C-alpha positions as CSV (number, residue, x, y, z in Angstrom):
1,M,-18.7,-47.1,34.8
2,Y,-17.6,-43.5,35.2
3,N,-20.0,-42.4,32.4
4,E,-22.9,-44.2,34.2
5,F,-21.9,-42.4,37.5
6,K,-21.9,-39.0,35.8
7,K,-25.2,-39.7,34.1
8,W,-26.9,-40.2,37.5
9,L,-25.0,-37.5,39.1
10,N,-26.1,-34.9,36.4
11,S,-29.6,-36.2,35.8
12,D,-32.4,-34.1,36.9
13,K,-34.6,-37.2,37.5
14,V,-32.3,-38.3,40.4
15,D,-33.8,-37.5,43.8
16,D,-31.8,-35.2,46.2
17,D,-31.0,-37.9,48.7
18,S,-29.4,-40.2,46.0
19,K,-27.6,-37.1,44.7
20,K,-26.0,-36.6,48.2
21,I,-24.8,-40.1,48.2
22,L,-23.3,-39.7,44.7
23,L,-21.4,-36.6,45.7
24,S,-20.2,-38.2,48.9
25,I,-18.5,-41.0,46.8
26,K,-17.3,-38.9,43.7
27,D,-13.6,-39.4,44.6
28,D,-14.0,-43.0,45.9
29,E,-13.3,-45.3,43.0
30,T,-14.1,-48.5,45.0
31,A,-17.5,-47.0,46.1
32,I,-18.2,-46.0,42.5
33,A,-17.4,-49.4,41.1
34,E,-19.5,-51.3,43.8
35,R,-22.6,-49.2,42.6
36,F,-22.0,-48.7,38.9
37,A,-19.5,-51.4,37.5
38,I,-22.0,-54.0,36.8
39,P,-25.9,-53.9,36.6
40,M,-27.7,-56.3,38.7
41,S,-28.4,-59.5,36.9
42,F,-32.1,-60.4,36.2
43,G,-32.7,-64.1,36.0
44,T,-35.4,-66.5,37.1
45,A,-35.0,-65.4,40.8
46,G,-35.4,-61.8,39.7
47,L,-33.2,-59.2,41.2
48,R,-31.6,-59.1,44.7
49,S,-29.0,-56.6,46.2
50,T,-28.5,-54.2,49.0
51,M,-30.5,-50.9,48.7
52,D,-28.4,-48.0,47.6
53,V,-27.9,-45.7,44.6
54,G,-26.5,-47.2,41.3
55,I,-27.2,-49.7,38.7
56,S,-25.9,-52.6,40.9
57,K,-28.3,-51.8,43.7
58,M,-31.9,-52.0,44.6
59,N,-33.6,-48.5,44.2
60,V,-36.7,-47.0,42.5
61,Y,-34.8,-46.5,39.3
62,T,-33.6,-50.0,38.9
63,V,-37.0,-51.3,39.9
64,A,-38.6,-49.1,37.3
65,Q,-36.3,-49.9,34.6
66,T,-36.9,-53.7,35.2
67,T,-40.5,-53.2,35.3
68,Q,-40.5,-51.5,32.0
69,G,-38.9,-54.6,30.6
70,L,-41.6,-56.7,32.1
71,A,-44.3,-54.4,30.8
72,E,-43.1,-55.0,27.2
73,L,-43.1,-58.8,27.9
74,V,-46.8,-58.6,29.3
75,I,-47.8,-56.5,26.1
76,S,-46.1,-59.0,23.8
77,A,-48.3,-61.7,25.4
78,N,-51.5,-59.5,25.1
79,G,-51.8,-59.7,28.8
80,Q,-52.7,-56.0,29.5
81,E,-56.3,-56.7,30.5
82,R,-55.6,-59.9,32.6
83,G,-53.0,-57.8,34.6
84,V,-50.3,-58.2,37.0
85,A,-50.6,-58.8,40.8
86,V,-48.1,-56.8,42.8
87,C,-47.2,-57.8,46.5
88,Y,-44.7,-56.8,49.0
89,D,-43.1,-57.6,52.4
90,S,-42.2,-55.9,55.6
91,R,-38.7,-54.8,54.4
92,N,-37.7,-51.2,54.3
93,N,-38.8,-49.5,50.8
94,S,-40.7,-52.6,49.7
95,D,-44.0,-50.7,49.7
96,L,-42.2,-48.0,47.7
97,F,-40.7,-50.3,45.2
98,A,-44.0,-52.1,44.8
99,K,-45.9,-48.8,44.1
100,T,-43.1,-47.9,41.7
101,A,-43.7,-51.0,39.8
102,A,-47.5,-50.4,39.7
103,S,-46.8,-46.9,38.4
104,V,-44.8,-48.3,35.5
105,L,-47.1,-51.1,34.6
106,T,-50.3,-48.8,34.7
107,A,-48.5,-46.2,32.4
108,N,-48.0,-49.0,29.9
109,G,-51.8,-49.7,29.9
110,I,-51.5,-52.9,32.0
111,K,-54.0,-53.6,34.8
112,V,-52.5,-54.0,38.3
113,Y,-53.8,-55.8,41.3
114,L,-52.1,-54.2,44.2
115,F,-52.3,-55.5,47.7
116,D,-53.3,-53.0,50.2
117,G,-50.5,-54.0,52.7
118,I,-47.8,-56.5,53.3
119,R,-48.7,-60.1,52.4
120,P,-46.9,-63.6,52.2
121,T,-45.2,-64.5,49.1
122,P,-47.5,-67.6,48.7
123,E,-50.5,-65.3,48.6
124,L,-49.0,-63.5,45.6
125,S,-48.7,-66.8,43.9
126,F,-52.3,-67.8,44.8
127,A,-53.5,-64.2,43.7
128,I,-52.1,-64.7,40.2
129,L,-54.2,-67.8,39.8
130,H,-57.2,-66.6,41.6
131,Y,-57.5,-63.2,39.5
132,N,-56.2,-65.0,36.3
133,C,-53.4,-62.6,36.1
134,I,-50.6,-62.9,33.3
135,A,-47.8,-62.2,35.9
136,G,-47.1,-61.2,39.3
137,I,-44.3,-59.2,41.2
138,N,-43.2,-59.5,44.7
139,V,-40.9,-57.1,46.4
140,T,-38.9,-59.2,48.9
141,A,-35.5,-60.4,49.8
142,S,-36.8,-63.3,51.7
143,H,-34.4,-64.1,54.6
144,N,-31.6,-61.8,53.7
145,P,-30.3,-59.2,56.3
146,K,-32.1,-55.9,56.6
147,E,-29.8,-54.1,54.0
148,Y,-31.1,-56.3,51.2
149,N,-34.2,-56.1,49.1
150,G,-35.4,-57.9,45.9
151,Y,-37.8,-58.2,43.1
152,K,-39.2,-61.5,42.1
153,V,-41.4,-62.0,38.9
154,Y,-44.0,-64.7,38.5
155,W,-45.8,-65.9,35.3
156,E,-49.4,-66.9,34.7
157,D,-49.0,-70.4,36.4
158,G,-48.2,-68.8,39.6
159,A,-44.6,-70.0,39.6
160,Q,-41.6,-67.8,39.1
161,L,-40.7,-66.6,35.7
162,P,-39.3,-69.2,33.4
163,P,-35.8,-68.7,31.8
164,E,-37.0,-67.8,28.3
165,H,-39.3,-65.0,29.7
166,A,-36.6,-63.9,32.2
167,S,-34.3,-63.3,29.3
168,V,-36.9,-61.1,27.5
169,V,-37.3,-59.0,30.6
170,S,-33.6,-58.7,30.9
171,E,-33.0,-57.8,27.3
172,K,-35.7,-55.2,27.2
173,A,-34.8,-53.6,30.5
174,A,-31.1,-53.4,29.4
175,A,-32.3,-51.6,26.2
176,T,-34.4,-49.1,28.2
177,D,-32.8,-45.8,29.4
178,I,-33.1,-45.9,33.0
179,F,-34.4,-42.3,33.3
180,D,-35.9,-41.4,29.9
181,G,-37.2,-44.7,28.7
182,V,-39.5,-45.7,31.6
183,K,-43.2,-44.7,31.6
184,K,-44.8,-43.8,34.9
185,M,-48.4,-42.9,35.9
186,C,-49.7,-41.5,39.1
187,L,-51.5,-44.3,41.1
188,D,-54.6,-42.1,41.8
189,E,-54.8,-41.6,38.1
190,A,-54.4,-45.2,37.5
191,E,-57.1,-46.1,39.9
192,K,-59.6,-43.5,38.3
193,K,-58.9,-45.1,34.8
194,G,-59.7,-48.5,36.3
195,L,-56.1,-49.7,35.7
196,L,-55.3,-50.1,39.4
197,V,-57.3,-52.5,41.7
198,M,-56.6,-52.6,45.3
199,I,-57.1,-56.1,46.9
200,G,-57.1,-57.0,50.4
201,D,-59.2,-59.0,52.9
202,E,-61.1,-60.8,50.2
203,C,-58.1,-62.2,48.8
204,D,-56.8,-63.3,52.3
205,E,-60.1,-65.2,52.8
206,A,-59.9,-67.0,49.5
207,F,-56.2,-67.9,50.2
208,L,-57.0,-69.1,53.7
209,K,-60.0,-71.2,52.5
210,E,-57.5,-73.1,50.1
211,V,-54.9,-73.5,52.9
212,L,-57.5,-74.9,55.2
213,D,-59.1,-77.1,52.7
214,C,-55.7,-79.0,52.5
215,R,-56.0,-80.2,56.2
216,L,-55.6,-83.9,56.4
217,D,-56.0,-84.5,60.2
218,A,-58.3,-81.6,61.3
219,E,-60.0,-83.5,64.1
220,N,-56.7,-84.2,66.0
221,T,-55.7,-80.6,65.6
222,R,-59.1,-79.4,66.9
223,K,-59.0,-81.8,69.8
224,Y,-55.4,-81.5,70.8
225,G,-54.2,-78.3,69.4
226,N,-54.4,-76.4,72.7
227,D,-53.0,-79.2,74.8
228,A,-49.8,-79.5,72.5
229,K,-49.1,-75.7,73.3
230,L,-47.6,-74.5,70.1
231,A,-45.6,-71.2,69.9
232,Y,-45.1,-68.9,66.9
233,T,-42.8,-66.0,65.8
234,A,-43.3,-64.0,62.6
235,L,-39.7,-62.5,62.9
236,H,-41.2,-59.1,62.1
237,G,-42.5,-60.3,58.8
238,T,-45.7,-61.0,56.8
239,G,-46.8,-64.0,58.7
240,Y,-47.9,-62.0,61.7
241,K,-51.5,-62.1,60.6
242,L,-52.3,-65.0,58.5
243,V,-50.5,-67.7,60.3
244,P,-52.1,-67.1,63.8
245,E,-55.4,-66.8,62.0
246,A,-55.0,-70.1,60.1
247,L,-54.0,-71.9,63.3
248,K,-57.0,-70.2,65.1
249,R,-59.4,-71.6,62.6
250,C,-57.8,-75.0,63.1
251,G,-58.9,-74.8,66.8
252,I,-55.7,-73.4,68.4
253,D,-56.9,-70.6,70.7
254,N,-54.0,-70.4,73.0
255,L,-51.1,-70.0,70.4
256,I,-48.1,-68.7,72.2
257,T,-46.6,-65.7,70.2
258,V,-43.5,-63.6,70.8
259,E,-45.2,-60.2,70.7
260,S,-42.0,-58.2,70.0
261,Q,-41.5,-60.2,66.9
262,M,-45.0,-60.0,65.8
263,I,-44.5,-56.4,64.7
264,P,-43.7,-56.0,61.1
265,D,-40.3,-54.1,61.0
266,G,-37.8,-53.9,58.1
267,D,-35.0,-53.4,60.5
268,F,-35.6,-56.8,62.2
269,P,-34.5,-55.4,65.6
270,T,-34.6,-58.5,67.6
271,V,-32.7,-60.8,65.3
272,A,-29.2,-60.5,63.6
273,S,-30.8,-62.0,60.5
274,P,-34.4,-63.1,60.1
275,N,-33.6,-66.6,58.9
276,P,-35.7,-69.4,60.6
277,E,-32.9,-71.9,59.7
278,N,-30.9,-70.3,62.6
279,R,-31.6,-71.3,66.2
280,E,-30.9,-67.6,67.1
281,C,-34.3,-66.8,65.6
282,F,-35.9,-68.9,68.3
283,E,-34.1,-67.4,71.4
284,A,-36.9,-65.0,72.2
285,A,-39.7,-67.6,72.1
286,I,-37.6,-69.9,74.2
287,A,-36.9,-67.2,76.7
288,K,-40.7,-66.5,77.1
289,I,-41.6,-70.2,77.3
290,D,-38.9,-70.8,80.0
291,S,-39.8,-67.7,82.0
292,E,-43.4,-68.6,82.0
293,G,-42.8,-72.4,82.6
294,I,-44.8,-73.5,79.5
295,D,-44.5,-77.0,78.4
296,C,-44.3,-76.1,74.7
297,G,-44.5,-78.8,72.1
298,A,-42.9,-76.9,69.2
299,I,-42.0,-73.4,68.1
300,I,-42.8,-72.3,64.6
301,A,-40.9,-69.4,62.9
302,T,-41.6,-67.9,59.4
303,D,-39.3,-65.6,57.4
304,P,-40.1,-62.1,56.5
305,D,-42.1,-63.0,53.3
306,A,-43.6,-66.2,55.0
307,D,-42.7,-68.6,52.3
308,R,-40.3,-70.5,54.6
309,I,-40.8,-72.1,57.9
310,G,-38.6,-73.0,60.8
311,L,-39.4,-75.4,63.5
312,A,-37.8,-75.9,67.0
313,I,-38.4,-78.8,69.2
314,K,-37.2,-80.3,72.5
315,N,-34.7,-83.2,72.6
316,D,-34.7,-85.9,75.1
317,K,-33.0,-83.7,77.6
318,G,-35.8,-81.1,77.3
319,E,-33.5,-78.6,75.5
320,F,-34.8,-76.8,72.4
321,F,-33.0,-77.2,69.1
322,A,-33.8,-76.0,65.5
323,L,-34.5,-78.8,63.1
324,N,-33.0,-78.4,59.6
325,G,-35.2,-78.2,56.4
326,N,-34.5,-81.9,55.7
327,Q,-35.6,-83.1,59.0
328,I,-38.8,-81.1,58.7
329,G,-39.4,-82.5,55.3
330,A,-38.9,-86.1,56.6
331,L,-41.4,-85.5,59.4
332,L,-44.0,-83.9,57.1
333,I,-44.0,-86.7,54.3
334,D,-44.0,-89.3,56.8
335,H,-47.1,-87.7,58.5
336,I,-48.8,-87.0,55.1
337,I,-48.4,-90.6,54.0
338,K,-49.4,-92.2,57.2
339,I,-52.4,-90.0,57.7
340,R,-53.6,-90.4,54.1
341,K,-53.1,-94.2,54.3
342,K,-55.1,-94.2,57.7
343,N,-57.9,-92.1,56.0
344,G,-57.9,-94.3,53.0
345,N,-57.2,-91.3,50.7
346,L,-53.7,-91.7,49.4
347,P,-54.0,-91.7,45.6
348,E,-52.7,-94.7,43.6
349,N,-50.8,-92.2,41.4
350,A,-49.5,-90.0,44.4
351,C,-46.2,-88.3,43.9
352,A,-43.9,-86.2,46.1
353,I,-41.2,-83.9,44.9
354,K,-38.0,-82.6,46.4
355,S,-35.1,-80.6,45.1
356,V,-31.9,-82.3,43.9
357,V,-29.9,-80.9,47.0
358,S,-32.4,-82.1,49.5
359,S,-32.1,-85.3,51.7
360,N,-32.4,-88.8,50.1
361,L,-34.2,-89.8,53.3
362,F,-37.2,-88.2,51.7
363,D,-36.8,-90.8,48.8
364,A,-36.4,-93.8,51.3
365,I,-39.6,-92.8,53.1
366,C,-41.5,-92.5,49.8
367,E,-40.1,-95.9,48.3
368,K,-40.9,-98.0,51.4
369,N,-44.6,-96.6,51.4
370,G,-45.1,-97.2,47.6
371,V,-45.1,-93.4,46.8
372,R,-43.5,-92.3,43.7
373,H,-41.0,-89.4,44.2
374,I,-38.9,-87.3,41.8
375,S,-36.2,-84.7,42.2
376,V,-36.1,-81.4,40.3
377,L,-33.4,-78.6,40.1
378,T,-33.2,-76.1,43.1
379,G,-35.8,-73.4,42.7
380,F,-39.5,-74.0,43.7
381,K,-40.6,-73.0,40.1
382,Y,-39.6,-76.4,39.1
383,I,-41.8,-78.0,41.6
384,G,-44.5,-75.5,40.4
385,E,-44.0,-76.8,36.8
386,K,-44.7,-80.4,37.8
387,I,-47.9,-79.2,39.6
388,K,-49.1,-77.5,36.5
389,L,-48.3,-80.5,34.3
390,W,-50.0,-83.0,36.5
391,A,-53.1,-80.9,37.0
392,T,-53.4,-80.9,33.2
393,D,-52.5,-84.5,32.1
394,G,-53.5,-86.4,35.4
395,S,-50.4,-88.5,35.3
396,N,-49.7,-88.0,39.0
397,T,-51.3,-86.6,42.0
398,F,-49.2,-84.1,43.8
399,I,-49.1,-84.7,47.7
400,F,-46.0,-82.8,48.8
401,G,-43.0,-80.8,47.6
402,Y,-40.1,-79.3,49.6
403,E,-36.6,-77.9,49.3
404,E,-33.9,-78.2,52.1
405,S,-34.0,-74.4,52.5
406,Q,-37.2,-74.9,54.4
407,G,-39.8,-74.3,51.8
408,Y,-42.9,-76.6,51.7
409,L,-46.2,-77.0,49.8
410,S,-48.8,-79.7,49.9
411,A,-51.4,-78.7,47.3
412,G,-51.6,-76.7,44.1
413,Y,-53.4,-73.7,45.2
414,A,-50.1,-71.9,45.0
415,R,-47.1,-72.6,43.0
416,D,-44.5,-71.4,45.4
417,K,-43.5,-72.6,48.9
418,D,-45.9,-71.7,51.6
419,A,-45.2,-71.1,55.3
420,V,-48.8,-70.4,56.1
421,G,-50.1,-73.8,54.8
422,A,-46.8,-75.4,56.3
423,S,-47.7,-74.0,59.7
424,V,-51.1,-75.7,59.6
425,L,-49.4,-79.0,58.3
426,V,-46.8,-78.8,61.0
427,A,-49.4,-78.1,63.6
428,E,-51.3,-81.3,62.4
429,M,-48.2,-83.3,62.6
430,V,-47.3,-82.1,66.1
431,C,-50.9,-82.8,67.4
432,R,-51.0,-86.2,65.8
433,H,-47.8,-87.3,67.6
434,Y,-49.1,-85.8,70.9
435,A,-52.4,-87.7,70.5
436,E,-50.5,-90.8,69.9
437,G,-48.3,-90.3,73.0
438,R,-44.9,-89.3,71.6
439,T,-43.0,-86.1,71.2
440,V,-41.9,-84.8,67.7
441,Y,-38.3,-85.7,68.8
442,E,-39.2,-89.4,69.4
443,A,-41.1,-89.2,66.1
444,L,-37.9,-88.2,64.3
445,Q,-35.8,-90.8,66.1
446,S,-38.3,-93.4,65.1
447,I,-37.8,-92.4,61.4
448,Y,-34.0,-92.7,61.9
449,N,-34.5,-96.1,63.4
450,E,-36.5,-97.4,60.5
451,Y,-34.4,-95.8,57.5
452,G,-31.0,-95.2,58.9
453,I,-29.2,-92.0,60.0
454,Y,-29.2,-89.2,57.5
455,K,-27.4,-86.0,58.2
456,E,-27.2,-82.9,56.0
457,S,-25.2,-79.7,56.3
458,V,-24.6,-76.8,54.0
459,L,-21.2,-75.1,53.6
460,N,-21.3,-71.4,52.3
461,V,-18.3,-69.9,50.9
462,K,-18.7,-66.2,50.3
463,I,-17.5,-64.7,47.1
464,T,-16.3,-61.0,47.2
465,G,-15.2,-58.4,44.6
466,I,-16.8,-56.2,41.9
467,D,-18.0,-59.2,39.9
468,P,-18.7,-62.0,42.3
469,M,-21.0,-63.9,39.8
470,G,-18.3,-63.9,37.3
471,L,-15.8,-65.1,39.8
472,M,-18.2,-68.0,40.8
473,S,-18.4,-69.2,37.2
474,E,-14.6,-69.2,37.1
475,I,-14.5,-71.3,40.2
476,M,-17.0,-73.8,39.0
477,A,-15.2,-74.1,35.7
478,G,-12.0,-74.8,37.6
479,I,-13.5,-77.7,39.6
480,R,-14.8,-79.2,36.4
481,K,-11.3,-79.5,35.1
482,N,-10.2,-81.7,37.9
483,S,-11.1,-85.3,38.2
484,I,-12.3,-86.1,41.6
485,D,-12.2,-89.7,42.7
486,C,-13.0,-89.6,46.3
487,F,-14.5,-87.3,49.0
488,G,-13.7,-87.7,52.6
489,G,-12.2,-91.1,52.0
490,L,-15.3,-92.2,50.1
491,K,-15.1,-93.3,46.6
492,V,-17.0,-91.3,44.0
493,T,-19.4,-93.8,42.3
494,A,-20.8,-91.2,39.9
495,Q,-20.5,-87.5,39.0
496,R,-23.5,-85.7,37.8
497,D,-22.8,-82.4,35.8
498,Y,-26.0,-80.7,35.4
499,S,-24.5,-78.2,33.0
500,T,-24.1,-80.9,30.4
501,G,-26.9,-83.2,31.6
502,I,-24.5,-86.1,31.8
503,I,-23.9,-88.6,34.6
504,K,-20.5,-90.3,34.4
505,Y,-20.2,-93.5,36.3
506,A,-17.1,-94.9,37.8
507,D,-17.1,-97.9,35.5
508,G,-16.9,-95.4,32.5
509,S,-20.6,-95.6,31.5
510,E,-22.7,-92.6,31.1
511,A,-26.4,-91.6,31.4
512,S,-28.6,-88.4,31.3
513,T,-29.7,-86.5,34.4
514,G,-32.9,-86.0,32.8
515,L,-33.1,-82.3,34.0
516,P,-32.7,-78.9,32.5
517,A,-29.1,-77.4,32.3
518,S,-27.8,-75.9,35.6
519,N,-24.5,-74.8,37.0
520,M,-24.3,-77.7,39.5
521,L,-22.0,-80.6,40.2
522,Y,-23.3,-83.7,42.2
523,Y,-20.8,-86.3,43.5
524,E,-22.5,-89.7,44.3
525,L,-20.5,-91.5,47.0
526,E,-20.2,-95.0,48.1
527,G,-22.7,-95.8,51.0
528,G,-25.4,-93.5,50.0
529,S,-23.7,-90.2,50.8
530,A,-23.2,-87.3,48.4
531,V,-21.6,-83.8,47.9
532,I,-23.2,-81.2,45.8
533,I,-21.6,-78.0,44.5
534,R,-23.5,-75.1,43.1
535,P,-23.4,-71.3,43.1
536,S,-26.2,-69.5,44.8
537,G,-28.7,-67.9,42.4
538,T,-29.5,-65.0,44.8
539,E,-26.4,-64.3,46.8
540,P,-22.7,-64.1,46.1
541,K,-21.7,-67.4,47.5
542,I,-20.9,-71.0,46.4
543,K,-22.6,-73.7,48.4
544,A,-21.6,-77.2,49.2
545,Y,-24.3,-79.5,50.3
546,I,-23.1,-82.5,52.4
547,L,-25.6,-85.4,52.4
548,V,-24.6,-88.3,54.7
549,R,-25.9,-91.7,55.1
550,A,-24.7,-93.7,58.0
551,E,-25.5,-96.6,60.4
552,S,-24.9,-94.5,63.7
553,E,-24.9,-90.7,64.7
554,A,-21.3,-90.9,65.7
555,E,-20.4,-92.2,62.2
556,A,-22.5,-89.6,60.5
557,N,-20.9,-86.7,62.4
558,E,-17.4,-88.1,61.6
559,L,-18.2,-88.5,58.0
560,T,-19.8,-85.0,57.9
561,E,-16.6,-83.5,59.2
562,R,-14.4,-85.1,56.6
563,L,-16.7,-84.3,53.7
564,T,-16.9,-80.7,54.9
565,S,-13.1,-80.4,55.2
566,D,-12.6,-81.7,51.7
567,S,-15.3,-79.3,50.3
568,K,-13.7,-76.5,52.1
569,Q,-10.2,-77.2,50.5
570,M,-11.7,-77.5,47.0
571,L,-13.8,-74.3,47.2
572,N,-10.9,-72.1,48.8
573,K,-8.3,-73.0,46.1
């Protein structure tokens, strides 16, 4: 730790501002440990940390070192000419980190397609496919607070890097001297040599065409889009341009926007955290709607990199509330199936996908409508893998995929969640219900009346210390040692341990999960409820997903409290 600190302090490659920070902490053991004790872990989710000096933090040096590792992977795959697409969001330093990555790649003789400004994550996924790139980089920390940034890597299929490739990047980067082992090239020189290609509006147009080609109910949206009075906030992120443009091309000319939040800003000045799962993100939009007396049908919000969407609607008392990701997912799959059946274009081999931790209401809707459904591990790359497979073998036709963390995709033009396409799909759904004389809230209640009450919540337990990832592994190992027979008064009917791939049933029988290894425990409970425990892949926290199935809302609320209480006790031991 101290040797690495001294290496940075004494290096002539470290910039003056970083040197000042290093000097200010030279006598602070804790501050040094936070920055130098453990390097950032590069996995299938890439890198993510606060922006600061040191090997544990996001800065130009750690970005460059990681990119050198990626460059060696690309070269080993003979992908220099196919190139790497590089994108970035509105966070502070995102453009700097993206250009740093481009500098390293081009210095290694790898062609780079660099976006000329901030763009949504799904457009990066699309660009990889559109330009036939071998890989892609996106500089973003999604919905994290302003102090964070991140570095996601994608492979040629447009999905995030598979584990075997992530391991190569991690190993190559670790073996690279952070200062002397990294190649760099001036971007002006790279452009002159034909190694740097700037991309912009032409990619936007191609991306928007694919998004709009996915519409299922274009006529209703054109006819009722203005009457339904939709509102939108970009939360200072990359959706500020393409979401309003996509909706305008759908026929919505009077989209209500929160102008202060349509300005890209890495400080996210109007929200505590730019997470569209939180009702607080809708406050500015609600205030504008109330002050102007607008009878708004729904408010759409997108996170900084515009891959996740939030939705706020009015309840039966006329009060706005934020839907959770599972409620949005249920409304969207219900809409997709019904409109496809109405139009006669629901494929016989239609298949929808959700993550394991998402609501079983999705399964119930699909089953009743004769649509095949499958569950995959958390991480949209697993949904992307299925899209790629089915496009090749034709065994299934992908119609929709979602994760409870509010990521959605309805076609294979991208292999990551897309808030631009989801905004169009949500607008369609809202307009169809408007045309048929119901609110979105009434549509949701109709789903519950048909399938039963499903309620979901997520318990986040933050893990602190110098090595939070190591501590999370210890906690998970401790849980596995204990046999759990009941949760919240409900009997455990089966325990799925995704690290071993084994399902153990209460009667002693066993079966396979059928999914790749993952550090996750899934407790199936009597009555159709469940509790799922897994460490976050991007943040120092362990999550408990509470999935409740009940006959009434009161029963669902009471059961949720019991399951949450038991989960807290287990995770805080």
